[in-house]
N, CA, C and O atoms as a MOPAC input file, in Angstrom:
PM7 MOZYME 1SCF
protein

 N    -12.14700 1  -186.34400 1    19.46700 1
 C    -11.34000 1  -187.85400 1    19.26100 1
 C    -12.04600 1  -188.58200 1    19.91600 1
 O    -12.74700 1  -188.27300 1    20.87900 1
 N    -11.82600 1  -190.13800 1    19.17400 1
 C    -13.00400 1  -191.01400 1    19.93500 1
 C    -12.17800 1  -192.19800 1    20.62200 1
 O    -11.35900 1  -192.63800 1    19.81500 1
 N    -12.14600 1  -192.64700 1    21.46800 1
 C    -11.75900 1  -193.43600 1    22.39700 1
 C    -12.04500 1  -194.27200 1    23.46500 1
 O    -12.87000 1  -193.93400 1    24.31300 1
 N    -11.41900 1  -195.38700 1    23.51800 1
 C    -12.03300 1  -196.13500 1    24.79200 1
 C    -11.20200 1  -196.75900 1    25.80000 1
 O    -10.48400 1  -197.61800 1    25.28700 1
 N    -11.04700 1  -196.64300 1    26.99300 1
 C    -10.16800 1  -197.11300 1    27.66700 1
 C    -11.00600 1  -198.12600 1    29.05500 1
 O    -11.79100 1  -197.67100 1    29.88700 1
 N    -10.62700 1  -199.26800 1    28.96200 1
 C    -11.17400 1  -200.00900 1    30.43500 1
 C    -10.31900 1  -200.60500 1    31.11800 1
 O     -9.40800 1  -201.29500 1    30.66000 1
 N    -10.55600 1  -200.37600 1    32.33100 1
 C     -9.81800 1  -200.82300 1    33.63500 1
 C    -10.67100 1  -201.94900 1    34.06000 1
 O    -11.89600 1  -201.91600 1    33.94600 1
 N     -9.97600 1  -203.00800 1    34.58000 1
 C    -10.71400 1  -203.91500 1    35.51800 1
 C     -9.95600 1  -204.22600 1    36.93800 1
 O     -8.87400 1  -204.80100 1    36.82300 1
 N    -10.24300 1  -204.02200 1    37.79400 1
 C     -9.41600 1  -203.60900 1    39.02200 1
 C     -9.99200 1  -204.93800 1    40.00100 1
 O    -10.94400 1  -205.61900 1    39.62000 1
 N     -9.39900 1  -205.15500 1    41.08300 1
 C     -9.90400 1  -205.56100 1    42.46800 1
 C    -10.83400 1  -204.48100 1    43.22200 1
 O    -10.57800 1  -203.28600 1    43.07000 1
 N    -11.76800 1  -204.83400 1    43.92700 1
 C    -12.91500 1  -204.06300 1    44.70400 1
 C    -12.02800 1  -203.62400 1    45.57500 1
 O    -12.11300 1  -204.38100 1    46.54200 1
 N    -11.13400 1  -202.73300 1    45.79100 1
 C    -10.11000 1  -202.46800 1    46.84500 1
 C    -10.04200 1  -200.97800 1    46.69300 1
 O     -9.99200 1  -200.44000 1    45.58700 1
 N    -10.04100 1  -200.29200 1    47.88100 1
 C     -9.87500 1  -198.82200 1    47.87400 1
 C     -8.45200 1  -198.38300 1    47.27600 1
 O     -8.37100 1  -197.31200 1    46.67500 1
 N     -7.47500 1  -199.10000 1    47.41900 1
 C     -6.11300 1  -198.56800 1    46.92100 1
 C     -6.03300 1  -198.72500 1    45.36100 1
 O     -4.93300 1  -198.49700 1    44.85800 1
 N     -7.06200 1  -199.08600 1    44.54100 1
 C     -7.16000 1  -198.91800 1    43.11400 1
 C     -7.98800 1  -197.38300 1    42.88600 1
 O     -7.82000 1  -196.81200 1    41.80900 1
 N     -8.70100 1  -196.87900 1    43.72700 1
 C     -8.98500 1  -195.57700 1    43.39100 1
 C     -8.36400 1  -194.69100 1    42.65300 1
 O     -8.96100 1  -194.07300 1    41.77300 1
 N     -6.76900 1  -194.47200 1    42.98200 1
 C     -6.13400 1  -193.76100 1    42.28000 1
 C     -5.67200 1  -193.94500 1    40.99100 1
 O     -5.23100 1  -193.11700 1    40.19300 1
 N     -5.84100 1  -195.22200 1    40.88600 1
 C     -5.83900 1  -195.63500 1    39.33200 1
 C     -6.84000 1  -195.52200 1    38.36100 1
 O     -6.61000 1  -195.59200 1    37.15400 1
 N     -7.99900 1  -195.34100 1    38.88100 1
 C     -9.02000 1  -194.81100 1    38.28700 1
 C     -9.26900 1  -193.05200 1    38.04400 1
 O     -9.87500 1  -192.46900 1    37.14500 1
 N     -8.68600 1  -192.62900 1    38.99200 1
 C     -8.72900 1  -191.04500 1    39.00500 1
 C     -7.41700 1  -190.82600 1    38.07300 1
 O     -7.44200 1  -189.88200 1    37.28300 1
 N     -6.59600 1  -191.42700 1    38.11700 1
 C     -5.22400 1  -191.05400 1    36.69200 1
 C     -5.81300 1  -191.31200 1    35.63800 1
 O     -5.99200 1  -190.32300 1    34.92600 1
 N     -6.33700 1  -192.63200 1    35.10200 1
 C     -6.91700 1  -192.95600 1    33.90400 1
 C     -8.06000 1  -191.62400 1    33.81500 1
 O     -7.85200 1  -190.90600 1    32.83700 1
 N     -9.21900 1  -191.20200 1    34.68900 1
 C     -9.78900 1  -190.29500 1    34.00300 1
 C     -9.16900 1  -188.98100 1    33.49400 1
 O     -9.48700 1  -188.36000 1    32.48000 1
 N     -8.07200 1  -188.63500 1    34.54300 1
 C     -7.11400 1  -187.59500 1    34.05100 1
 C     -6.58000 1  -187.48100 1    33.00000 1
 O     -6.62600 1  -186.42900 1    32.36400 1
 N     -5.98300 1  -188.50000 1    32.61100 1
 C     -5.25700 1  -188.67700 1    31.28200 1
 C     -6.25400 1  -188.84200 1    30.43900 1
 O     -5.96200 1  -188.17100 1    29.44900 1
 N     -7.35100 1  -189.40100 1    30.26400 1
 C     -8.34700 1  -189.47600 1    29.34200 1
 C     -8.91900 1  -188.09400 1    29.14600 1
 O     -9.06900 1  -187.74600 1    27.97500 1
 N     -9.23800 1  -187.31200 1    30.02600 1
 C     -9.91500 1  -186.18300 1    30.07700 1
 C     -8.97800 1  -185.30400 1    29.48000 1
 O     -9.52000 1  -184.44500 1    28.78300 1
 N     -7.81000 1  -185.25200 1    29.53200 1
 C     -6.74700 1  -184.30000 1    28.83800 1
 C     -6.62100 1  -184.52100 1    27.48900 1
 O     -6.68300 1  -183.58500 1    26.69200 1
 N     -6.44600 1  -185.69300 1    27.13800 1
 C     -6.47900 1  -185.90900 1    25.81200 1
 C     -7.82600 1  -185.90800 1    24.70500 1
 O     -7.93000 1  -186.10100 1    23.49400 1
 N     -8.83700 1  -185.56000 1    25.88300 1
 C    -10.08300 1  -185.34400 1    25.01200 1
 C    -10.33000 1  -183.82800 1    25.17200 1
 O    -11.44200 1  -183.46600 1    24.78800 1
 N     -9.65800 1  -183.03500 1    25.57600 1
 C     -9.74500 1  -181.57400 1    25.60500 1
 C    -10.58900 1  -180.98000 1    26.61100 1
 O    -11.08400 1  -179.86500 1    26.44900 1
 N    -10.79700 1  -181.75900 1    27.76100 1
 C    -11.47300 1  -181.44100 1    28.82400 1
 C    -10.63600 1  -180.11100 1    29.57100 1
 O     -9.40500 1  -180.09100 1    29.54800 1
 N    -11.29000 1  -179.20400 1    30.11500 1
 C    -10.73600 1  -178.25400 1    30.94000 1
 C    -10.34100 1  -178.99700 1    32.45900 1
 O    -10.82300 1  -180.03300 1    32.91900 1
 N     -9.43700 1  -178.22000 1    32.98300 1
 C     -8.92500 1  -178.81300 1    34.16700 1
 C    -10.12500 1  -178.54800 1    35.25600 1
 O    -10.01100 1  -179.23500 1    36.27000 1
 N    -11.05100 1  -177.82500 1    35.22300 1
 C    -12.37200 1  -178.07800 1    36.29100 1
 C    -12.91500 1  -178.94600 1    35.83700 1
 O    -13.39900 1  -179.70800 1    36.67400 1
 N    -13.10000 1  -179.24900 1    34.64200 1
 C    -13.90300 1  -180.72000 1    34.39100 1
 C    -13.41600 1  -181.87200 1    34.69900 1
 O    -14.07300 1  -182.88300 1    34.94900 1
 N    -11.94000 1  -181.73600 1    34.69300 1
 C    -11.21400 1  -182.82300 1    34.87600 1
 C    -11.31700 1  -183.11300 1    36.40400 1
 O    -11.58600 1  -184.19200 1    36.93400 1
 N    -11.05300 1  -181.95400 1    36.98000 1
 C    -11.31900 1  -182.18200 1    38.62400 1
 C    -12.44100 1  -182.67400 1    38.85700 1
 O    -12.40500 1  -183.66100 1    39.59100 1
 N    -14.08100 1  -182.14400 1    38.27700 1
 C    -15.13800 1  -182.78400 1    38.66600 1
 C    -15.37400 1  -184.33700 1    38.53900 1
 O    -15.95700 1  -185.09200 1    39.31700 1
 N    -14.62000 1  -184.65400 1    37.07500 1
 C    -14.40100 1  -186.14800 1    36.64600 1
 C    -13.94300 1  -186.94200 1    38.01800 1
 O    -14.56000 1  -187.79500 1    38.65600 1
 N    -12.68400 1  -186.37800 1    38.23900 1
 C    -11.88900 1  -187.31500 1    39.04700 1
 C    -12.58600 1  -187.35500 1    40.49600 1
 O    -12.14200 1  -188.08200 1    41.38500 1
 N    -13.76800 1  -186.47800 1    40.68400 1
 C    -14.46000 1  -186.54800 1    42.05000 1
 C    -15.53100 1  -187.60100 1    41.67400 1
 O    -15.86600 1  -188.45900 1    42.49100 1
 N    -15.97800 1  -187.54300 1    40.64100 1
 C    -17.36300 1  -188.30900 1    40.33600 1
 C    -16.93100 1  -189.96300 1    40.19600 1
 O    -17.61500 1  -190.89700 1    40.61400 1
 N    -15.89100 1  -190.05100 1    39.64400 1
 C    -15.18100 1  -191.23700 1    39.57900 1
 C    -14.67000 1  -191.89500 1    40.85500 1
 O    -14.73900 1  -193.10100 1    41.09600 1
 N    -14.13000 1  -190.92300 1    41.66800 1
 C    -14.08400 1  -191.54000 1    42.95800 1
 C    -14.94000 1  -191.86100 1    43.74000 1
 O    -14.73700 1  -192.69500 1    44.62300 1
 N    -16.08700 1  -191.24400 1    43.55500 1
 C    -17.43700 1  -191.39400 1    44.72700 1
 C    -17.87200 1  -193.04300 1    43.87300 1
 O    -18.12400 1  -194.06200 1    44.51600 1
 N    -17.87600 1  -192.97500 1    42.43500 1
 C    -18.54900 1  -194.29900 1    41.92100 1
 C    -17.66700 1  -195.32400 1    42.29200 1
 O    -18.27900 1  -196.32200 1    42.67200 1
 N    -16.36400 1  -195.44100 1    42.31800 1
 C    -15.41700 1  -196.91700 1    42.75900 1
 C    -15.75200 1  -196.90400 1    44.23300 1
 O    -16.05300 1  -197.90900 1    44.87700 1
 N    -15.67000 1  -195.60300 1    44.73600 1
 C    -15.60500 1  -196.05800 1    46.13400 1
 C    -17.04000 1  -196.74800 1    46.55700 1
 O    -17.11700 1  -197.56300 1    47.47600 1
 N    -18.06000 1  -196.35900 1    45.84400 1
 C    -19.24700 1  -197.03600 1    46.20700 1
 C    -19.14700 1  -198.34200 1    46.01000 1
 O    -19.63000 1  -199.10900 1    46.84200 1
 N    -18.48300 1  -198.83300 1    44.84200 1
 C    -18.39000 1  -200.14500 1    44.30000 1
 C    -17.78100 1  -200.84400 1    45.47800 1
 O    -18.27200 1  -201.87200 1    45.94300 1
 N    -16.65500 1  -200.24400 1    45.97500 1
 C    -15.83200 1  -200.90900 1    47.12400 1
 C    -16.47300 1  -201.24300 1    48.12400 1
 O    -16.36000 1  -202.31900 1    48.71100 1
 N    -17.34700 1  -200.16900 1    48.45800 1
 C    -17.49500 1  -200.06600 1    49.80800 1
 C    -19.23500 1  -200.83400 1    49.94200 1
 O    -19.71800 1  -200.77900 1    51.07300 1
 N    -19.95000 1  -201.38700 1    49.03300 1
 C    -21.15000 1  -201.60800 1    48.96200 1
 C    -21.22200 1  -202.77400 1    48.24100 1
 O    -21.92500 1  -203.56400 1    48.87200 1
 N    -20.70100 1  -203.40100 1    46.89600 1
 C    -20.84300 1  -204.36500 1    46.02100 1
 C    -20.72100 1  -205.58100 1    46.53200 1
 O    -21.54700 1  -206.45100 1    46.25500 1
 N    -19.49000 1  -205.85200 1    47.49300 1
 C    -19.12300 1  -207.31500 1    47.77000 1
 C    -18.96100 1  -207.31000 1    49.44900 1
 O    -18.25300 1  -206.51600 1    50.06800 1
 N    -19.70200 1  -208.27700 1    49.98100 1
 C    -19.31300 1  -208.65500 1    51.34800 1
 C    -17.95400 1  -208.41400 1    51.79400 1
 O    -17.10100 1  -208.89100 1    51.04600 1
 N    -17.48800 1  -207.73900 1    52.91700 1
 C    -16.26200 1  -207.95300 1    53.40500 1
 C    -15.55800 1  -209.20800 1    53.39300 1
 O    -15.91200 1  -210.28600 1    53.87100 1
 N    -14.58200 1  -208.92300 1    52.81700 1
 C    -13.54600 1  -210.10800 1    52.71800 1
 C    -13.76200 1  -211.17200 1    51.54200 1
 O    -13.15900 1  -212.19000 1    51.20400 1
 N    -14.85100 1  -210.51100 1    51.08200 1
 C    -15.38100 1  -211.25500 1    49.46100 1
 C    -14.50700 1  -210.66600 1    48.39800 1
 O    -14.51400 1  -209.43900 1    48.30400 1
 N    -13.74900 1  -211.36700 1    47.57700 1
 C    -13.13800 1  -210.87100 1    46.50000 1
 C    -14.25400 1  -210.31700 1    45.62500 1
 O    -15.46600 1  -210.52900 1    45.64300 1
 N    -13.49600 1  -209.55100 1    44.86100 1
 C    -14.71700 1  -208.84700 1    43.74800 1
 C    -14.05300 1  -208.07800 1    42.53700 1
 O    -12.82600 1  -208.18200 1    42.54500 1
 N    -14.41200 1  -207.56100 1    41.82100 1
 C    -13.58400 1  -206.94600 1    40.52000 1
 C    -14.73300 1  -205.73700 1    40.20500 1
 O    -15.94700 1  -205.93000 1    40.26000 1
 N    -14.24000 1  -204.75700 1    39.94500 1
 C    -14.77300 1  -203.42000 1    39.30500 1
 C    -14.47400 1  -202.93600 1    37.91700 1
 O    -13.27700 1  -202.91200 1    37.62800 1
 N    -15.28100 1  -202.56800 1    37.05300 1
 C    -14.84000 1  -202.19300 1    35.74000 1
 C    -15.09300 1  -200.90100 1    35.60200 1
 O    -16.24300 1  -200.50100 1    35.78200 1
 N    -14.06400 1  -200.02000 1    35.25800 1
 C    -14.23100 1  -198.92800 1    34.85700 1
 C    -14.06500 1  -198.33700 1    32.94700 1
 O    -12.94500 1  -198.37500 1    32.43800 1
 N    -14.82300 1  -198.02900 1    32.42900 1
 C    -14.92100 1  -197.82700 1    31.32300 1
 C    -14.71100 1  -196.24500 1    31.00300 1
 O    -15.38500 1  -195.49000 1    31.70400 1
 N    -13.87600 1  -195.66200 1    30.04900 1
 C    -13.96300 1  -194.07300 1    29.93800 1
 C    -13.86400 1  -194.30400 1    28.25800 1
 O    -13.03100 1  -194.87900 1    27.55800 1
 N    -15.28500 1  -193.47900 1    27.91400 1
 C    -15.07800 1  -193.51600 1    26.42000 1
 C    -15.44700 1  -192.01300 1    26.01900 1
 O    -16.43200 1  -191.38800 1    26.41000 1
 N    -14.47800 1  -191.58400 1    25.18400 1
 C    -14.39800 1  -190.26200 1    24.62900 1
 C    -15.02700 1  -190.03400 1    22.98900 1
 O    -14.58400 1  -190.75100 1    22.09200 1
 N    -15.96900 1  -189.09700 1    22.72500 1
 C    -16.32800 1  -188.86400 1    21.61000 1
 C    -16.01500 1  -187.23600 1    21.65000 1
 O    -15.68800 1  -186.61200 1    22.66000 1
 N    -16.18900 1  -186.69500 1    20.32600 1
 C    -16.34300 1  -185.35500 1    20.10300 1
 C    -17.06800 1  -184.40700 1    21.04700 1
 O    -18.28100 1  -184.39400 1    20.84200 1
 N    -16.61200 1  -183.54200 1    22.10800 1
 C    -17.09000 1  -182.87500 1    22.91100 1
 C    -17.58300 1  -183.58300 1    24.03800 1
 O    -18.21500 1  -182.80300 1    24.75000 1
 N    -17.55900 1  -184.66200 1    24.46900 1
 C    -18.14400 1  -185.59000 1    25.07700 1
 C    -17.01000 1  -186.71200 1    25.95700 1
 O    -15.93500 1  -187.06000 1    25.46800 1
 N    -17.45600 1  -187.11500 1    27.17100 1
 C    -16.54000 1  -187.98300 1    28.00900 1
 C    -17.53100 1  -188.65000 1    28.85700 1
 O    -18.20700 1  -187.96000 1    29.62000 1
 N    -17.68800 1  -189.92600 1    28.80400 1
 C    -18.40200 1  -190.95200 1    29.39200 1
 C    -17.81700 1  -191.88100 1    29.98600 1
 O    -17.01200 1  -192.63200 1    29.43500 1
 N    -18.24600 1  -191.95600 1    31.51600 1
 C    -17.92100 1  -192.89500 1    32.17600 1
 C    -18.71000 1  -193.87700 1    32.88400 1
 O    -19.70000 1  -193.56200 1    33.54400 1
 N    -18.15300 1  -195.44100 1    32.71800 1
 C    -19.22300 1  -196.28600 1    33.33200 1
 C    -18.37000 1  -197.13200 1    34.29500 1
 O    -17.25100 1  -197.50600 1    33.94500 1
 N    -18.81900 1  -197.40200 1    35.35900 1
 C    -18.51200 1  -197.90400 1    36.73400 1
 C    -19.49600 1  -199.17500 1    36.86800 1
 O    -20.70200 1  -199.01200 1    37.05900 1
 N    -18.83400 1  -200.61000 1    36.74300 1
 C    -19.61700 1  -201.51400 1    36.89300 1
 C    -19.18200 1  -202.84100 1    38.16600 1
 O    -18.04500 1  -202.90900 1    38.63200 1
 N    -20.00900 1  -203.54800 1    38.46400 1
 C    -19.71900 1  -204.53800 1    39.31500 1
 C    -20.73100 1  -205.61400 1    39.04200 1
 O    -21.74300 1  -205.46700 1    38.35700 1
 N    -20.38600 1  -206.60600 1    39.59300 1
 C    -21.11000 1  -207.96000 1    39.77900 1
 C    -21.43000 1  -208.39600 1    41.04800 1
 O    -21.58200 1  -209.60400 1    41.23200 1
 N    -21.56900 1  -207.53300 1    42.04000 1
 C    -21.62000 1  -207.72200 1    43.56600 1
 C    -23.31700 1  -207.58500 1    43.90900 1
 O    -24.13700 1  -207.80800 1    43.01800 1
 N    -23.63100 1  -207.29200 1    44.94600 1
 C    -24.88600 1  -207.29700 1    45.52900 1
 C    -26.02900 1  -206.57300 1    44.90900 1
 O    -27.20200 1  -206.94600 1    44.94400 1
 N    -25.45800 1  -205.24700 1    44.20300 1
 C    -26.78700 1  -204.26700 1    43.58300 1
 C    -27.00700 1  -203.39300 1    44.78500 1
 O    -26.69800 1  -203.54600 1    45.96700 1
 N    -27.73500 1  -202.27100 1    44.03300 1
 C    -28.11500 1  -201.43100 1    44.82100 1
 C    -29.80800 1  -201.46800 1    45.35500 1
 O    -30.52000 1  -202.02300 1    44.51800 1
 N    -30.42600 1  -201.06100 1    46.37600 1
 C    -31.51600 1  -201.26900 1    46.90700 1
 C    -32.07000 1  -199.98500 1    46.51800 1
 O    -31.20500 1  -199.12200 1    46.36700 1
 N    -33.34900 1  -199.58500 1    46.29900 1
 C    -33.81900 1  -198.23000 1    46.08900 1
 C    -33.48500 1  -197.49600 1    47.56900 1
 O    -33.44000 1  -196.28000 1    47.38000 1
 N    -33.33200 1  -197.70700 1    48.43800 1
 C    -32.63300 1  -197.18300 1    49.77400 1
 C    -31.33900 1  -196.45000 1    49.54200 1
 O    -30.98300 1  -195.37200 1    50.01800 1
 N    -30.60500 1  -197.38500 1    48.57700 1
 C    -29.37900 1  -196.71100 1    48.37600 1
 C    -29.44900 1  -195.60800 1    47.57700 1
 O    -28.62900 1  -194.71700 1    47.79900 1
 N    -30.19500 1  -195.47400 1    46.75000 1
 C    -30.05000 1  -194.53500 1    45.42800 1
 C    -30.88500 1  -193.31600 1    45.65100 1
 O    -30.77000 1  -192.38300 1    44.85500 1
 N    -31.80700 1  -193.22200 1    46.76700 1
 C    -32.80600 1  -192.15300 1    47.16400 1
 C    -32.02000 1  -191.14600 1    47.34700 1
 O    -30.85700 1  -191.22600 1    47.74200 1
 N    -32.72200 1  -189.96700 1    47.01900 1
 C    -31.62900 1  -188.70000 1    47.07500 1
 C    -31.87900 1  -188.36900 1    48.50200 1
 O    -32.77800 1  -189.04600 1    49.00100 1
 N    -31.27500 1  -187.44100 1    49.34200 1
 C    -30.93600 1  -187.03000 1    50.57300 1
 C    -32.42200 1  -186.27300 1    50.78000 1
 O    -33.16500 1  -185.93200 1    49.86000 1
 N    -32.62300 1  -186.12800 1    51.94300 1
 C    -33.70900 1  -185.42500 1    52.52600 1
 C    -33.19800 1  -184.08400 1    52.53700 1
 O    -32.13100 1  -183.89200 1    51.95400 1
 N    -33.84200 1  -183.01600 1    53.16400 1
 C    -33.55100 1  -181.84400 1    53.80700 1
 C    -32.58600 1  -182.17100 1    55.46100 1
 O    -31.78900 1  -181.36600 1    55.94200 1
 N    -32.89500 1  -183.35000 1    55.98900 1
 C    -32.16500 1  -183.59900 1    57.11600 1
 C    -30.75100 1  -184.04400 1    57.03700 1
 O    -30.05100 1  -184.29800 1    58.01700 1
 N    -30.35800 1  -184.12300 1    55.69900 1
 C    -29.11400 1  -184.62200 1    55.27900 1
 C    -29.07300 1  -185.82200 1    54.39200 1
 O    -30.10100 1  -186.25400 1    53.87000 1
 N    -27.67700 1  -186.47200 1    54.18000 1
 C    -27.43300 1  -187.43400 1    53.37400 1
 C    -28.44300 1  -188.89700 1    54.02300 1
 O    -28.60600 1  -189.12600 1    55.22100 1
 N    -28.83800 1  -189.47800 1    53.22600 1
 C    -29.16200 1  -190.80700 1    53.72300 1
 C    -28.04000 1  -191.79200 1    54.16900 1
 O    -26.98800 1  -191.58300 1    53.56500 1
 N    -27.98400 1  -192.96200 1    55.20400 1
 C    -26.86000 1  -193.60200 1    55.46100 1
 C    -26.19300 1  -193.92900 1    54.19700 1
 O    -26.84200 1  -194.26400 1    53.20600 1
 N    -24.82700 1  -193.83500 1    54.20600 1
 C    -24.12000 1  -194.14300 1    53.17100 1
 C    -23.10600 1  -193.30500 1    52.51300 1
 O    -22.08100 1  -193.74700 1    51.99500 1
 N    -23.53200 1  -191.79300 1    52.57600 1
 C    -23.12200 1  -190.85500 1    52.03200 1
 C    -23.92900 1  -190.17000 1    51.04900 1
 O    -25.15600 1  -190.22000 1    50.96800 1
 N    -23.13200 1  -189.52200 1    50.30500 1
 C    -23.35600 1  -188.49300 1    49.29900 1
 C    -23.10600 1  -188.92500 1    47.85900 1
 O    -23.53300 1  -188.29400 1    46.89200 1
 N    -22.50400 1  -189.86100 1    47.79400 1
 C    -21.75200 1  -190.30000 1    46.41800 1
 C    -22.22200 1  -190.23200 1    45.19100 1
 O    -21.53900 1  -189.84200 1    44.24300 1
 N    -23.73700 1  -190.70000 1    45.07900 1
 C    -24.91000 1  -190.43800 1    43.66800 1
 C    -24.87600 1  -189.29400 1    43.96500 1
 O    -24.38700 1  -188.75200 1    42.97400 1
 N    -25.12600 1  -188.36200 1    44.87600 1
 C    -25.89300 1  -186.91400 1    44.79400 1
 C    -24.70400 1  -186.34600 1    43.95600 1
 O    -24.97100 1  -185.85600 1    42.85900 1
 N    -23.39200 1  -186.37600 1    44.39800 1
 C    -22.27500 1  -185.76200 1    44.01300 1
 C    -22.25900 1  -186.01700 1    42.48900 1
 O    -22.34200 1  -185.19800 1    41.57500 1
 N    -22.15100 1  -187.14600 1    42.45300 1
 C    -21.93800 1  -187.51300 1    40.94500 1
 C    -23.31200 1  -186.87500 1    39.92800 1
 O    -23.14700 1  -186.70000 1    38.72000 1
 N    -24.50700 1  -186.60500 1    40.54800 1
 C    -25.55300 1  -186.20400 1    39.80600 1
 C    -25.32400 1  -184.83400 1    39.70800 1
 O    -25.63700 1  -184.26500 1    38.66300 1
 N    -24.77100 1  -184.14300 1    40.73700 1
 C    -24.42400 1  -182.70800 1    40.72800 1
 C    -23.33200 1  -182.33700 1    39.69200 1
 O    -23.45700 1  -181.27700 1    39.07900 1
 N    -22.50900 1  -182.96300 1    39.51000 1
 C    -21.05400 1  -182.71300 1    38.18200 1
 C    -21.52700 1  -183.15900 1    37.01100 1
 O    -21.18900 1  -182.61700 1    35.95900 1
 N    -22.35500 1  -184.18600 1    37.04800 1
 C    -22.32800 1  -184.88900 1    35.43700 1
 C    -23.62600 1  -184.38300 1    34.86400 1
 O    -24.62900 1  -184.14900 1    35.53700 1
 N    -23.49900 1  -184.21100 1    33.33800 1
 C    -24.55400 1  -184.05700 1    32.52300 1
 C    -25.59900 1  -184.99000 1    32.40400 1
 O    -26.73400 1  -184.59200 1    32.14400 1
 N    -25.35900 1  -186.15400 1    32.56000 1
 C    -26.13700 1  -187.18800 1    32.63200 1
 C    -25.75400 1  -188.36500 1    33.61900 1
 O    -24.58600 1  -188.69600 1    33.82300 1
 N    -26.72000 1  -188.89300 1    34.14000 1
 C    -26.10200 1  -190.17800 1    34.82300 1
 C    -27.52800 1  -190.94100 1    35.01400 1
 O    -28.66200 1  -190.51500 1    35.23400 1
 N    -26.85300 1  -192.59800 1    34.78800 1
 C    -27.85600 1  -193.66600 1    34.66700 1
 C    -27.25900 1  -194.74700 1    35.68300 1
 O    -26.07400 1  -195.08000 1    35.67000 1
 N    -28.24300 1  -195.27100 1    36.58900 1
 C    -27.87200 1  -196.10700 1    37.22400 1
 C    -28.73100 1  -197.39500 1    36.88800 1
 O    -29.95800 1  -197.33900 1    36.81300 1
 N    -28.00000 1  -198.56800 1    36.68800 1
 C    -28.73800 1  -199.67400 1    36.20900 1
 C    -28.14900 1  -201.04000 1    36.83900 1
 O    -27.04500 1  -201.15100 1    37.37200 1
 N    -28.96900 1  -201.90400 1    36.69200 1
 C    -28.18800 1  -203.50000 1    36.90100 1
 C    -27.11300 1  -203.54700 1    36.35000 1
 O    -26.96400 1  -202.89500 1    35.31700 1
 N    -25.99800 1  -204.36600 1    36.89400 1
 C    -24.77900 1  -204.54700 1    36.29200 1
 C    -24.95300 1  -205.65300 1    35.15400 1
 O    -25.98300 1  -206.08700 1    34.63800 1
 N    -23.55200 1  -205.98400 1    34.92000 1
 C    -23.84300 1  -206.87900 1    33.77300 1
 C    -24.40900 1  -208.01300 1    33.82400 1
 O    -24.18600 1  -208.61300 1    34.87500 1
 N    -25.20900 1  -208.66100 1    32.91800 1
 C    -26.04400 1  -210.00400 1    33.09600 1
 C    -27.14700 1  -209.84300 1    33.99100 1
 O    -27.71200 1  -210.89600 1    34.28700 1
 N    -27.68200 1  -208.59200 1    34.59400 1
 C    -28.39800 1  -208.13400 1    35.63400 1
 C    -28.00400 1  -208.47900 1    37.08700 1
 O    -28.75300 1  -208.59100 1    38.05800 1
 N    -26.67300 1  -208.62200 1    37.02400 1
 C    -26.21700 1  -208.67900 1    38.42800 1
 C    -25.26000 1  -207.66200 1    38.78000 1
 O    -24.48400 1  -207.31000 1    37.89100 1
 N    -25.14800 1  -206.95100 1    40.29000 1
 C    -24.43600 1  -205.83700 1    40.35900 1
 C    -25.25800 1  -204.52900 1    40.08500 1
 O    -26.47400 1  -204.36100 1    39.99100 1
 N    -23.96900 1  -203.46300 1    39.96500 1
 C    -24.75600 1  -201.86300 1    39.64600 1
 C    -23.75400 1  -201.43000 1    38.43900 1
 O    -22.56300 1  -201.65100 1    38.21700 1
 N    -24.62600 1  -200.81800 1    37.86100 1
 C    -23.77800 1  -200.13000 1    36.41300 1
 C    -24.33100 1  -198.63800 1    36.83400 1
 O    -25.53300 1  -198.39000 1    36.91800 1
 N    -23.25400 1  -197.64600 1    37.09700 1
 C    -23.42300 1  -196.20400 1    37.17900 1
 C    -22.24000 1  -195.85100 1    36.12700 1
 O    -21.03300 1  -196.08800 1    36.15800 1
 N    -23.30400 1  -195.00200 1    34.91000 1
 C    -22.75000 1  -194.26600 1    34.03900 1
 C    -23.13500 1  -192.83400 1    33.96000 1
 O    -24.27200 1  -192.38200 1    34.08800 1
 N    -22.09200 1  -192.21500 1    33.74500 1
 C    -22.27300 1  -190.57200 1    33.82700 1
 C    -21.45400 1  -190.12600 1    32.85500 1
 O    -20.40500 1  -190.71200 1    32.58600 1
 N    -22.00800 1  -188.64000 1    32.00600 1
 C    -21.26900 1  -188.24200 1    31.08500 1
 C    -21.28000 1  -186.96000 1    31.17000 1
 O    -22.19100 1  -186.33400 1    31.71300 1
 N    -20.05500 1  -186.33400 1    30.52900 1
 C    -20.11900 1  -184.59000 1    30.85700 1
 C    -19.62800 1  -184.04500 1    29.41400 1
 O    -18.61900 1  -184.44600 1    28.83300 1
 N    -20.33500 1  -183.26600 1    29.04100 1
 C    -19.95000 1  -182.46400 1    27.72900 1
 C    -18.67900 1  -181.78100 1    28.00800 1
 O    -18.36500 1  -181.34900 1    29.11700 1
 N    -17.99200 1  -181.71100 1    26.98600 1
 C    -16.49500 1  -180.88500 1    27.52200 1
 C    -16.82700 1  -179.55600 1    26.65200 1
 O    -16.05300 1  -178.59900 1    26.66600 1

């Protein structure tokens, strides 16, 4: 099955559930196992939460785009924003002493997904996190 679902939501924590529900529905439609769907829900939660937490200064309205793309035996998720973007410190892998300040979100995504790509967002602004899983 091939398909594409795009959500554009305000950069607010209450929209995490909508992204998780979309990942569940699209994952099931693509034939993903329940274990894979659980992993995808965790990864999309981390990606959207990072955008909510880091993309826009507190009190500044912003948008987050979540794209779910299916292809035979593959599901790709792209979470992007047009906020401040990530610095090298934001994406550094944690050392042996524990996570860098800001948490383990990207490390969790890297552990779950078969492919992970972190690039500037649309028009070079913000952040774009793309991850994919083989189903």
